[in-house]
DSSP file (Angstrom, degrees, kcal/mol; ACC not computed):
  #  RESIDUE AA STRUCTURE BP1 BP2  ACC     N-H-->O    O-->H-N    N-H-->O    O-->H-N    TCO  KAPPA ALPHA  PHI   PSI    X-CA   Y-CA   Z-CA
    1    1 A M              0   0    0      0, 0.0    25,-2.6     0, 0.0     2,-0.6   0.000 360.0 360.0 360.0 135.1    3.6   -3.7   -0.3
    2    2 A R  E     -a   26   0A   0     23,-0.2    44,-3.0    42,-0.1    45,-1.2  -0.878 360.0-169.7-101.4 119.7    2.8   -2.3   -3.7
    3    3 A V  E     -ab  27  47A   0     23,-3.0    25,-2.8    -2,-0.6     2,-0.6  -0.931  11.8-152.8-114.8 129.0    5.8   -0.5   -5.4
    4    4 A L  E     -ab  28  48A   0     43,-2.9    45,-3.1    -2,-0.5     2,-0.5  -0.903  13.0-167.0-101.0 118.1    5.5    1.6   -8.5
    5    5 A V  E     -ab  29  49A   0     23,-2.8    25,-1.8    -2,-0.6     2,-0.5  -0.921   3.1-170.7-109.0 126.5    8.8    1.6  -10.5
    6    6 A V  E     +ab  30  50A   0     43,-2.9    45,-2.5    -2,-0.5     2,-0.3  -0.967  21.9 138.5-123.7 121.1    9.1    4.2  -13.2
    7    7 A D        -     0   0    0     23,-2.0    47,-0.1    -2,-0.5     6,-0.1  -0.935  42.2-148.7-159.0 134.6   12.0    4.2  -15.7
    8    8 A D  S    S+     0   0    0     45,-0.4     2,-0.9    -2,-0.3     3,-0.1   0.544  81.6  89.7 -84.5  -6.0   12.1    4.8  -19.4
    9    9 A H     >  -     0   0    0      1,-0.2     4,-2.4     2,-0.0     5,-0.2  -0.820  69.3-157.8 -90.9 105.5   15.1    2.4  -19.8
   10   10 A T  H  > S+     0   0    0     -2,-0.9     4,-2.6     1,-0.2     5,-0.2   0.856  85.9  50.1 -56.8 -44.7   13.3   -0.9  -20.4
   11   11 A D  H  > S+     0   0    0      1,-0.2     4,-2.5     2,-0.2    -1,-0.2   0.931 113.0  46.4 -62.6 -45.6   16.1   -3.2  -19.3
   12   12 A S  H  > S+     0   0    0      1,-0.2     4,-2.5     2,-0.2     5,-0.2   0.901 112.6  51.5 -62.3 -40.6   16.7   -1.3  -16.0
   13   13 A L  H  X S+     0   0    0     -4,-2.4     4,-2.4     2,-0.2    -2,-0.2   0.934 112.0  45.1 -62.2 -47.7   12.9   -1.3  -15.4
   14   14 A E  H  X S+     0   0    0     -4,-2.6     4,-2.5     2,-0.2    -2,-0.2   0.906 114.4  47.9 -65.6 -42.6   12.5   -5.0  -15.9
   15   15 A I  H  X S+     0   0    0     -4,-2.5     4,-2.4    -5,-0.2     5,-0.2   0.933 112.8  48.3 -65.1 -45.6   15.6   -5.9  -13.8
   16   16 A T  H  X S+     0   0    0     -4,-2.5     4,-2.3    -5,-0.2     5,-0.2   0.924 112.8  49.0 -60.2 -44.8   14.6   -3.7  -10.9
   17   17 A A  H  X S+     0   0    0     -4,-2.4     4,-2.5    -5,-0.2    -2,-0.2   0.930 111.5  48.3 -61.5 -46.7   11.0   -5.1  -11.0
   18   18 A R  H  X S+     0   0    0     -4,-2.5     4,-2.1     1,-0.2    -1,-0.2   0.915 111.8  49.1 -62.1 -43.6   12.2   -8.7  -11.0
   19   19 A L  H  X S+     0   0    0     -4,-2.4     4,-0.8     1,-0.2    -1,-0.2   0.911 112.6  47.4 -64.6 -41.5   14.6   -8.2   -8.1
   20   20 A L  H ><>S+     0   0    0     -4,-2.3     5,-2.0    -5,-0.2     3,-0.6   0.893 110.3  52.9 -66.9 -38.2   12.0   -6.4   -6.0
   21   21 A E  H ><5S+     0   0    0     -4,-2.5     3,-1.8     1,-0.2    -1,-0.2   0.880 103.2  57.5 -62.9 -37.6    9.4   -9.1   -6.8
   22   22 A M  H 3<5S+     0   0    0     -4,-2.1    -1,-0.2     1,-0.3    -2,-0.2   0.762 103.4  54.8 -63.5 -23.5   12.0  -11.8   -5.6
   23   23 A E  T <<5S-     0   0    0     -4,-0.8    -1,-0.3    -3,-0.6    -2,-0.2   0.401 128.5 -99.1 -89.7   2.0   12.0   -9.9   -2.3
   24   24 A G  T < 5S+     0   0    0     -3,-1.8     2,-0.3     1,-0.3    -3,-0.2   0.517  77.1 136.5  98.1   6.1    8.2  -10.2   -2.0
   25   25 A Y      < -     0   0    0     -5,-2.0     2,-0.7    -8,-0.1    -1,-0.3  -0.631  56.2-126.7 -85.8 144.4    7.1   -6.8   -3.2
   26   26 A H  E     -a    2   0A   0    -25,-2.6   -23,-3.0    -2,-0.3     2,-0.4  -0.835  36.8-160.4 -86.0 117.3    4.2   -6.4   -5.6
   27   27 A V  E     -a    3   0A   0     -2,-0.7     2,-0.4   -25,-0.2   -23,-0.2  -0.865  18.8-173.9-112.7 133.0    5.7   -4.3   -8.4
   28   28 A V  E     -a    4   0A   0    -25,-2.8   -23,-2.8    -2,-0.4     2,-0.3  -0.959  17.4-153.5-117.0 140.0    3.9   -2.3  -11.0
   29   29 A T  E     +a    5   0A   0     -2,-0.4     2,-0.3   -25,-0.2   -23,-0.2  -0.827  16.5 174.5-119.3 155.5    6.0   -0.7  -13.8
   30   30 A A  E     -a    6   0A   0    -25,-1.8   -23,-2.0    -2,-0.3     3,-0.1  -0.983  22.8-156.9-151.5 152.0    5.7    2.4  -16.0
   31   31 A G  S    S+     0   0    0     -2,-0.3     2,-0.3   -25,-0.2   -25,-0.1   0.495  79.4  34.2-107.1  -8.0    7.9    4.0  -18.6
   32   32 A T  S  > S-     0   0    0     22,-0.1     4,-2.1     1,-0.1     5,-0.1  -0.917  81.4-110.6-140.8 165.4    6.4    7.5  -18.5
   33   33 A C  H  > S+     0   0    0     -2,-0.3     4,-2.7     2,-0.2     5,-0.2   0.917 118.2  54.4 -61.2 -43.3    4.8    9.9  -16.0
   34   34 A K  H  > S+     0   0    0      1,-0.2     4,-2.2     2,-0.2    -1,-0.2   0.930 109.3  46.1 -58.4 -48.3    1.4    9.4  -17.7
   35   35 A E  H  > S+     0   0    0      1,-0.2     4,-2.2     2,-0.2    -1,-0.2   0.899 112.5  51.6 -61.2 -41.1    1.6    5.6  -17.4
   36   36 A A  H  X S+     0   0    0     -4,-2.1     4,-2.5     1,-0.2    -2,-0.2   0.919 110.1  47.7 -63.7 -44.6    2.6    6.0  -13.7
   37   37 A L  H  X S+     0   0    0     -4,-2.7     4,-2.0     2,-0.2    -1,-0.2   0.885 110.5  52.0 -65.6 -38.8   -0.2    8.3  -12.9
   38   38 A E  H  X S+     0   0    0     -4,-2.2     4,-1.6    -5,-0.2    -1,-0.2   0.921 112.1  46.4 -61.7 -43.7   -2.8    6.0  -14.6
   39   39 A S  H  X S+     0   0    0     -4,-2.2     4,-2.2     1,-0.2    -2,-0.2   0.908 111.1  51.4 -64.7 -42.7   -1.5    3.1  -12.6
   40   40 A A  H  < S+     0   0    0     -4,-2.5    -1,-0.2     1,-0.2    -2,-0.2   0.838 109.8  50.2 -65.9 -33.0   -1.5    5.1   -9.3
   41   41 A R  H  < S+     0   0    0     -4,-2.0    -1,-0.2    -5,-0.2    -2,-0.2   0.847 110.8  49.8 -71.7 -33.5   -5.1    6.1  -10.0
   42   42 A T  H  < S+     0   0    0     -4,-1.6     2,-0.3     1,-0.3    -2,-0.2   0.898 129.2   6.4 -72.3 -41.9   -6.2    2.5  -10.7
   43   43 A S  S  < S-     0   0    0     -4,-2.2    -1,-0.3    -5,-0.1     2,-0.0  -0.977  83.0-110.6-149.1 129.4   -4.6    1.1   -7.5
   44   44 A R        -     0   0    0     -2,-0.3     2,-0.3    -3,-0.2    -3,-0.1  -0.295  31.5-150.7 -62.9 137.4   -3.0    2.8   -4.6
   45   45 A C        -     0   0    0     -5,-0.1   -42,-0.2     1,-0.1     3,-0.1  -0.791  14.1-151.7-108.5 153.1    0.8    2.3   -4.3
   46   46 A D  S    S+     0   0    0    -44,-3.0     2,-0.3    -2,-0.3   -43,-0.2   0.678  81.1  17.9 -93.3 -21.7    2.9    2.3   -1.1
   47   47 A L  E     -b    3   0A   0    -45,-1.2   -43,-2.9    25,-0.1     2,-0.5  -0.990  60.5-148.0-154.1 139.8    6.1    3.6   -2.7
   48   48 A L  E     -bc   4  74A   0     25,-2.3    27,-2.7    -2,-0.3     2,-0.5  -0.954  12.1-176.1-108.4 124.6    7.3    5.3   -5.8
   49   49 A I  E     +bc   5  75A   0    -45,-3.1   -43,-2.9    -2,-0.5     2,-0.4  -0.984  22.7 169.7-115.7 117.6   10.7    4.5   -7.2
   50   50 A T  E     -bc   6  76A   0     25,-2.4    27,-2.7    -2,-0.5   -43,-0.2  -0.977  39.8-124.6-139.1 144.0   11.4    6.7  -10.2
   51   51 A D  E     - c   0  77A   0    -45,-2.5    27,-0.2    -2,-0.4     3,-0.1  -0.514  27.8-135.9 -68.4 148.5   14.1    7.8  -12.6
   52   52 A L  S    S+     0   0    0     25,-1.9     7,-1.9    -2,-0.2     2,-0.8   0.826  90.0  61.8 -80.8 -31.2   14.3   11.6  -12.5
   53   53 A G  E     +E   58   0B   0     24,-0.3   -45,-0.4     5,-0.2     5,-0.2  -0.848  67.6 164.1-101.0 108.4   14.6   12.0  -16.3
   54   54 A L  E >   -E   57   0B   0      3,-1.8     3,-1.3    -2,-0.8   -22,-0.1  -0.853  47.3-113.6-121.1 157.4   11.5   10.7  -18.1
   55   55 A P  T 3  S+     0   0    0      0, 0.0   -23,-0.1     0, 0.0     3,-0.1   0.784 114.2  32.3 -62.8 -27.8   10.3   11.3  -21.6
   56   56 A D  T 3  S-     0   0    0      1,-0.1     2,-0.3    -3,-0.0   -24,-0.1   0.115 131.8 -34.1-118.4  21.6    7.2   13.3  -20.6
   57   57 A G  E <  S-E   54   0B   0     -3,-1.3    -3,-1.8   -24,-0.0     2,-0.3  -0.981  74.6 -65.9 158.2-164.1    8.4   15.0  -17.4
   58   58 A T  E  >  -E   53   0B   0     -2,-0.3     4,-2.4    -5,-0.2    -5,-0.2  -0.828  33.0-118.9-118.0 158.4   10.6   14.6  -14.4
   59   59 A G  H  > S+     0   0    0     -7,-1.9     4,-2.5    -2,-0.3     5,-0.2   0.825 116.3  58.5 -60.9 -30.7   10.5   12.3  -11.5
   60   60 A M  H  > S+     0   0    0     -8,-0.3     4,-1.8     2,-0.2    -1,-0.2   0.924 107.6  44.8 -65.5 -44.5   10.2   15.4   -9.3
   61   61 A E  H  > S+     0   0    0      1,-0.2     4,-2.4     2,-0.2    -2,-0.2   0.904 112.1  54.0 -64.2 -41.0    7.0   16.5  -11.1
   62   62 A L  H  X S+     0   0    0     -4,-2.4     4,-2.7     1,-0.2     5,-0.2   0.921 106.3  50.6 -60.5 -45.9    5.7   12.9  -10.9
   63   63 A L  H  X S+     0   0    0     -4,-2.5     4,-2.5     1,-0.2    -1,-0.2   0.910 111.0  49.2 -60.4 -42.2    6.1   12.7   -7.2
   64   64 A K  H  X S+     0   0    0     -4,-1.8     4,-1.0     2,-0.2    -1,-0.2   0.912 112.1  48.2 -62.9 -42.7    4.3   16.0   -6.7
   65   65 A Q  H  X S+     0   0    0     -4,-2.4     4,-0.8     1,-0.2    -2,-0.2   0.887 112.6  48.4 -66.2 -38.9    1.4   14.8   -8.9
   66   66 A M  H >X S+     0   0    0     -4,-2.7     4,-2.3     1,-0.2     3,-1.0   0.900 107.4  54.8 -68.4 -39.1    1.2   11.5   -7.1
   67   67 A N  H 3< S+     0   0    0     -4,-2.5    -1,-0.2     1,-0.3    -2,-0.2   0.734 100.9  60.7 -66.8 -20.4    1.2   13.2   -3.7
   68   68 A A  H 3< S+     0   0    0     -4,-1.0    -1,-0.3    -3,-0.2    -2,-0.2   0.776 108.3  44.4 -72.6 -26.4   -1.8   15.3   -5.0
   69   69 A L  H << S-     0   0    0     -3,-1.0    -2,-0.2    -4,-0.8    -1,-0.1   0.916 138.2 -34.8 -78.7 -48.0   -3.6   11.9   -5.4
   70   70 A Y  S  < S-     0   0    0     -4,-2.3    -1,-0.4     2,-0.0     2,-0.2  -0.945  76.8 -76.4-168.7 155.6   -2.5   10.5   -2.0
   71   71 A P        +     0   0    0      0, 0.0    -4,-0.1     0, 0.0    -3,-0.0  -0.415  56.6 164.2 -64.8 131.3    0.6   10.7    0.2
   72   72 A I        -     0   0    0     -2,-0.2   -25,-0.1    -9,-0.1     2,-0.1  -0.973  32.0-130.1-149.2 132.1    3.3    8.5   -1.1
   73   73 A P        -     0   0    0      0, 0.0   -25,-2.3     0, 0.0     2,-0.4  -0.455  27.7-149.3 -77.8 157.6    7.1    8.4   -0.3
   74   74 A G  E     -c   48   0A   0     19,-0.4    21,-2.3   -27,-0.2    22,-1.2  -0.964  17.5-158.1-133.6 148.3    9.5    8.4   -3.2
   75   75 A V  E     -cd  49  96A   0    -27,-2.7   -25,-2.4    -2,-0.4     2,-0.4  -0.994  23.0-146.3-118.9 124.4   13.0    7.0   -4.0
   76   76 A A  E     -cd  50  97A   0     20,-2.6    22,-2.8    -2,-0.5     2,-0.4  -0.728  11.6-168.3 -94.6 138.8   14.8    8.9   -6.8
   77   77 A M  E     +cd  51  98A   0    -27,-2.7   -25,-1.9    -2,-0.4     2,-0.3  -0.982  16.1 161.9-121.3 137.0   17.1    7.2   -9.3
   78   78 A T  E     - d   0  99A   0     20,-2.0    22,-3.7    -2,-0.4   -27,-0.0  -0.994  40.9-155.0-153.7 149.7   19.4    9.1  -11.6
   79   79 A A  S    S+     0   0    0     -2,-0.3     2,-0.8    20,-0.2    20,-0.1   0.462  78.9  94.0 -94.4  -5.5   22.4    8.7  -13.7
   80   80 A H        +     0   0    0      1,-0.1   -28,-0.0     2,-0.1    20,-0.0  -0.794  48.9 178.1 -93.0 110.6   23.1   12.4  -13.4
   81   81 A G        +     0   0    0     -2,-0.8    -1,-0.1     4,-0.1    18,-0.0   0.377  34.7 129.0 -94.1   4.6   25.5   13.1  -10.6
   82   82 A E    >>  -     0   0    0      1,-0.1     4,-2.1     2,-0.1     3,-0.5  -0.346  64.5-128.1 -62.5 139.9   25.7   16.8  -11.0
   83   83 A S  H 3> S+     0   0    0      1,-0.2     4,-2.6     2,-0.2     5,-0.2   0.853 106.8  55.6 -60.5 -37.0   25.0   18.6   -7.7
   84   84 A W  H 3> S+     0   0    0      1,-0.2     4,-1.8     2,-0.2    -1,-0.2   0.871 108.4  49.2 -64.7 -34.5   22.3   20.9   -9.2
   85   85 A Y  H <> S+     0   0    0     -3,-0.5     4,-1.6     2,-0.2    -2,-0.2   0.922 113.3  45.0 -70.2 -44.3   20.4   17.8  -10.4
   86   86 A L  H  X S+     0   0    0     -4,-2.1     4,-2.4     2,-0.2    -2,-0.2   0.876 110.4  54.6 -68.0 -36.8   20.5   16.1   -7.1
   87   87 A E  H  X S+     0   0    0     -4,-2.6     4,-2.0    -5,-0.2    -1,-0.2   0.899 106.4  52.6 -62.1 -39.9   19.6   19.3   -5.3
   88   88 A G  H  X S+     0   0    0     -4,-1.8     4,-0.5     1,-0.2    -1,-0.2   0.884 109.3  49.4 -61.8 -38.3   16.5   19.6   -7.5
   89   89 A A  H ><>S+     0   0    0     -4,-1.6     5,-1.0     1,-0.2     3,-1.0   0.896 108.3  52.6 -67.5 -40.3   15.6   16.0   -6.5
   90   90 A R  H ><5S+     0   0    0     -4,-2.4     3,-1.5     1,-0.3    -1,-0.2   0.876 105.1  55.6 -63.7 -35.9   16.0   16.8   -2.8
   91   91 A G  H 3<5S+     0   0    0     -4,-2.0    -1,-0.3     1,-0.3    -2,-0.2   0.688  96.1  68.0 -67.7 -17.1   13.7   19.7   -3.2
   92   92 A G  T <<5S-     0   0    0     -3,-1.0    -1,-0.3    -4,-0.5    -2,-0.2   0.376 114.5-114.6 -84.0   4.5   11.2   17.3   -4.6
   93   93 A E  T < 5 +     0   0    0     -3,-1.5   -19,-0.4     1,-0.2     2,-0.2   0.787  52.8 167.7  70.6  29.4   10.8   15.7   -1.2
   94   94 A F      < -     0   0    0     -5,-1.0    -1,-0.2     1,-0.1   -19,-0.2  -0.551  33.9-143.8 -72.1 141.5   12.2   12.3   -2.1
   95   95 A A  S    S+     0   0    0    -21,-2.3     2,-0.3    -2,-0.2   -20,-0.2   0.836  81.5  12.5 -73.8 -33.9   13.0   10.1    0.9
   96   96 A R  E     -d   75   0A   0    -22,-1.2   -20,-2.6     2,-0.0     2,-0.4  -0.960  64.3-151.2-142.8 157.7   16.1    8.6   -0.7
   97   97 A H  E     -d   76   0A   0     -2,-0.3     2,-0.4   -22,-0.2   -20,-0.2  -0.999   8.7-168.1-133.9 133.4   18.3    9.2   -3.7
   98   98 A L  E     -d   77   0A   0    -22,-2.8   -20,-2.0    -2,-0.4     2,-0.6  -0.984  13.4-144.4-125.3 132.0   20.3    6.7   -5.7
   99   99 A L  E     -d   78   0A   0     -2,-0.4   -20,-0.2   -22,-0.2   -18,-0.1  -0.841  41.2 -90.7 -95.9 121.9   23.0    7.4   -8.3
  100  100 A K  S    S+     0   0    0    -22,-3.7     2,-0.1    -2,-0.6   -19,-0.0  -0.490 107.7  44.5 -74.4 144.9   23.0    5.0  -11.2
  101  101 A P  S    S+     0   0    0      0, 0.0     2,-0.3     0, 0.0    -2,-0.1   0.575  83.3 160.7 -78.6 144.2   24.6    2.5  -11.5
  102  102 A F        -     0   0    0     -4,-0.1     2,-0.2    -2,-0.1    -2,-0.1  -0.891  42.6-102.9-125.9 157.5   23.8    1.3   -8.0
  103  103 A A    >>  -     0   0    0     -2,-0.3     4,-1.6     1,-0.1     3,-0.9  -0.522  28.0-124.2 -75.7 145.4   24.0   -2.1   -6.3
  104  104 A F  H 3> S+     0   0    0      1,-0.3     4,-3.0     2,-0.2     5,-0.2   0.858 112.4  62.1 -58.8 -33.4   20.7   -3.8   -5.8
  105  105 A S  H 3> S+     0   0    0      1,-0.2     4,-2.3     2,-0.2    -1,-0.3   0.854 101.4  52.4 -61.4 -33.6   21.5   -4.0   -2.1
  106  106 A D  H <> S+     0   0    0     -3,-0.9     4,-2.1     2,-0.2    -1,-0.2   0.906 110.8  46.6 -67.9 -41.2   21.5   -0.2   -2.0
  107  107 A L  H  X S+     0   0    0     -4,-1.6     4,-2.8     2,-0.2    -2,-0.2   0.932 112.7  49.8 -64.1 -45.1   18.1    0.0   -3.6
  108  108 A L  H  X S+     0   0    0     -4,-3.0     4,-2.8     1,-0.2     5,-0.2   0.899 109.8  50.9 -62.3 -41.1   16.8   -2.7   -1.2
  109  109 A D  H  X S+     0   0    0     -4,-2.3     4,-2.4    -5,-0.2    -1,-0.2   0.906 111.5  48.7 -60.8 -41.8   18.1   -0.8    1.8
  110  110 A A  H  X S+     0   0    0     -4,-2.1     4,-2.5     2,-0.2     5,-0.2   0.934 112.8  46.8 -64.3 -46.3   16.4    2.4    0.5
  111  111 A V  H  X S+     0   0    0     -4,-2.8     4,-2.6     1,-0.2    -2,-0.2   0.944 115.0  45.5 -61.8 -49.4   13.1    0.6    0.0
  112  112 A R  H  X>S+     0   0    0     -4,-2.8     5,-3.1     1,-0.2     4,-0.7   0.892 113.4  51.0 -61.9 -39.8   13.2   -1.1    3.4
  113  113 A G  H  <5S+     0   0    0     -4,-2.4     3,-0.3    -5,-0.2    -1,-0.2   0.910 113.6  43.5 -64.1 -43.1   14.2    2.1    5.1
  114  114 A V  H  <5S+     0   0    0     -4,-2.5    -2,-0.2     1,-0.2    -1,-0.2   0.893 118.3  43.6 -70.7 -40.0   11.4    4.2    3.5
  115  115 A L  H  <5S-     0   0    0     -4,-2.6    -1,-0.2    -5,-0.2    -2,-0.2   0.483 112.2-117.7 -86.2  -1.3    8.8    1.5    4.1
  116  116 A G  T  <5S+     0   0    0     -4,-0.7    -3,-0.2    -3,-0.3    -4,-0.1   0.853  77.5 123.5  72.0  34.1   10.0    0.8    7.7
  117  117 A R      <       0   0    0     -5,-3.1    -4,-0.2    -6,-0.2    -5,-0.1  -0.189 360.0 360.0-119.6  40.2   11.0   -2.8    7.0
  118  118 A G              0   0    0     -6,-0.4    -5,-0.2    -5,-0.1    -6,-0.1   0.422 360.0 360.0 158.6 360.0   14.6   -2.8    8.0
């Protein structure tokens, strides 16, 4: 399974990628919406995991743009726990939502649940 992880926080991005790779996922990373879309155009991804706040847009916009390329499920990550922010993410059709900081086991459960592997 090819997973695209998008986060502008470099440390979080690298740690998330490494942990998912240890679980056997092929992980591609991006720090912006633009980078993510370029990667998705180059090679099809099975899952998008994205921070909601990105320097050049939102994770909600990114998911919509990626779904215009091909259908892809999404998992949203955010440090913003305000109800209006999470409601906006839910309206973006994300399959799962994670509030930072989260345990890796929660992310893994979300990924497996969305991809039907657990």
